[in-house]
N, C-alpha and C positions, 0 to 999 in steps of 0.2 A: 503494499500499499504506500502511495507517495504522501509525504507529510502535507499538512495544510499550510504549513507556514516555514518560512526559510529565512536565514541569516542576512541574505540579500535585501530583503524588503522589511524585515522586522529587527528590531533594535534592543527592545525592553520587553519584560515579561513581569507583569505586575501579578501579585497573588492576594487574595484574602488570606487572613490566617486562620481564625475559628472555624472549624469544621471544613476547612479545605487542606491545611498544611497540619494543623493540630486536631486531633481527635478529640473535641471538646464534650462531646455527648458520653464518651467513655469515662472522661475525666470527672465529668459532672455526676455519673452515675457512682463511681468509685468514691467520691468525696460525700455524697449524699449518704452512702451506706455507712461510711466511716463515721459521720456525726450521728446518724440514726443509732448504730451499734453502742455508741457513748450513751446515748439516752436510755435505751433498753437495758443497758447494764446496771442501771441504777433501781430498776423495778424487781420486784420478787418474781421468781420465776414462775409461779403459779398465776400471775396477774393477766398473762396475754399469751396466745399461742402464735400470735401475729408477729413475723419476723419483719426485720429491716428490709430483706429483698422484697416481701409482701408490700410494705409500705411504698418502696421505690416504684414498683409496678403499678399499683393504684395511683399514684402521683402522676406519672407519665401517661397514663391511660385517660386520667381526667384532663391533663394538659392538652393532650391530642384532641380529644372530644371538642374542648372550646376552640381549639385552633381550626379544626374542620369545620366548625358549624358553618351553614351556609351564608349567615350575616355575621361578618367579622364583630367579635366582642368590642364594645367601647372600653372595657376594661383596660387600666394600665398593666404594665407586666407585674408590678408589685402587688397589685390587686389580685391579678388572676394567680400568682404563686400562692398567695394567702388562701384562696379558695380552694386550690388544688390539694393544698397541704393540710387544710381543715378535713376535707374530704377522706385523703388518705389515712389521716390518723384518728379517724372517727371511732374505730373500734378499740382504741387505746385509751389508757387512763391518763389523759393530758389535756389542758385547757389550751385549744390553740388561738390564742389573740393575735392581733396584728403584732405586738411586741414580741411574742413567742415566734412568730414567722420570721420577723426581721431578725432577730438573734440567730434563728436557727439557718437561715441562708448566709449570714455573715460568716458564721462559722464554715459552712460549705464551700464559701468563696475562699476562705483561708486554706483551706485543705485541698483544693483543687491544683494548686501549683505543686504539690506532692505528687499527684498523680499525672500530670500533663505528660502527654505522650503523642508521637507521630503517627500519621497514617503509614501503612506499609509501603515501602519503597520511595519514600520522600526524600532520604539522603543521597541516595543513587541517582535519582531523577534530577533533583537539583545541581548535582555534581555534573550530570552529562550537559544539562541546558547552559550552566555556567561556562562551558567551553565556547559558546558562540553568541550568548546574550547577555546583558545587564539584568540582574534579577531585584525585585523590590516587593515592598507590601504596601497594600491599601487596606486598611481595616477600620471598621467603626468601634473597635475594642479600646479599653483603656491601655495609654501608651506606657505607663510604668510597667504595667502587667505583661503587655506585647514584648517590651525589652527584655524583661526577665526571663519570659519564655524562650525568645531567641539565644539568649545567654547561656540558659541552663541546657537548651537541647544542642548547643554549639553550633546553631544555624548562621551565626554570625560570619561563618567562613563563606558565606554566599551571599548573605544579606546584611550589609552592615549598618550601624544606626542612622546614617543620614540617607537611608534608602528605605526607612520605616516611616509610613505617612499615616496619621490616625486623625480620626475624625475630631478627637479631644483638642489636638494641637493645630491641626492644618485646615479647619474650616468644618462647614456643614457635614453631616452624615451622608454616605452612599445612600441612594442613588444620585444625590446632588451633584452636578458637574464640577463645582468648585474645588471638590478634594481631588478628582482626578485631574483637573486643569493645573493645580498646584504640584502634584506628582509629576506631571508631564515636563512642567518648566524647570522643575529642579532637577530632573533626570536628562534635561536638555534633549528631548525627544518628541517628535510630532505625534499626533493621534494616530495617523496611519502606519507608523513605525513601531506601534506598541500593541500588546495583546493583554487581555484581563483574564485572570483565572479564578473561578470561585464557585461555591457552591449555592449561591442565591440567586435565583433569575431575576428578582427585582434589583436587588443592590448591586449584583456583580456584573450580570449580563446586560439587562436594559440601561443600568447606570452608565456602563462603560460604552454602550453603543451610542447612547445620547450625547456622549462626548467624543464621538468619532474613533472610538477603539473598536477593533474585533475582539471577539471574547471566546472564552473556552467554559463551558457549563459542565461542573462535576455533578452528574445526577446518577447515582446508584440504580434506579430504576428504569434508566434507558433501556428500550427494548433491544436496541443493536449496540454491539460494543463500542462502535465510533459512528455518529452521523453528524449531519450538517443542516443549518437553515439559515435564513437571513432576517435580520430585522433593519428594514429599509436597504440601505448600501453595505450594511455591516455584515461580516460573517461571523456565525455562531457555530462552533464545533461542540458537540455533546458527547461526554466520555463517561464511563462508569466508575473509574478510580483513578487517583492521583498518578499511579505509576504509568497510565496510558498515554501520558503527556509526551513520553519519549518517541510515541508513534505519530504526534501531531507537528512536531519541529523537526 
């Protein structure tokens, strides 16, 4: 299969971070279980047969149900987390107040950095791509946390601090064009010389296309291993996993 992009036409590859390079879902699950196990350890053995894994699955099912509702919920993420946690902990001897929810997820966030992990094939793929392209990050995440993750996982071999663009520091959140424009200007690259890689259709793909970049959408549920479509004049390549990027460049 011929690659979709080449070094003669493309100069920079931008990546989303969370759930594109970092397996943030697995990281969240592990941190949630760690915090939940800490709570359940305080209770008497006969108080409940409901395990931490049961709570996690119940929480995720409730979150998914709200997210997949025909009409998008007007609730804020904090409000939705509270509702889902209260539902998940309903069988347990705990009063799930908003203060409890806030404290619980603060502990989860603290634990997440201990469990941060890459998707399979990320290091080999970045090493291969770095031979012909400049690599950078455009993320809506917290910059301090993003930099910590880059350092901990030794990704700065390929993506240095000056190539990390976060909404917190560099302007509005994706899909707003300002953050893409800031990144392009700093990297001294034109939009048609750049490709955005991410897992969010709205933030990464549509956001990039509206700023004149081609995009790669990592969508594990894609029917074909690799497929292609367009948004206006912009090319969108759809792949199932990060390591398939090797075949697109």
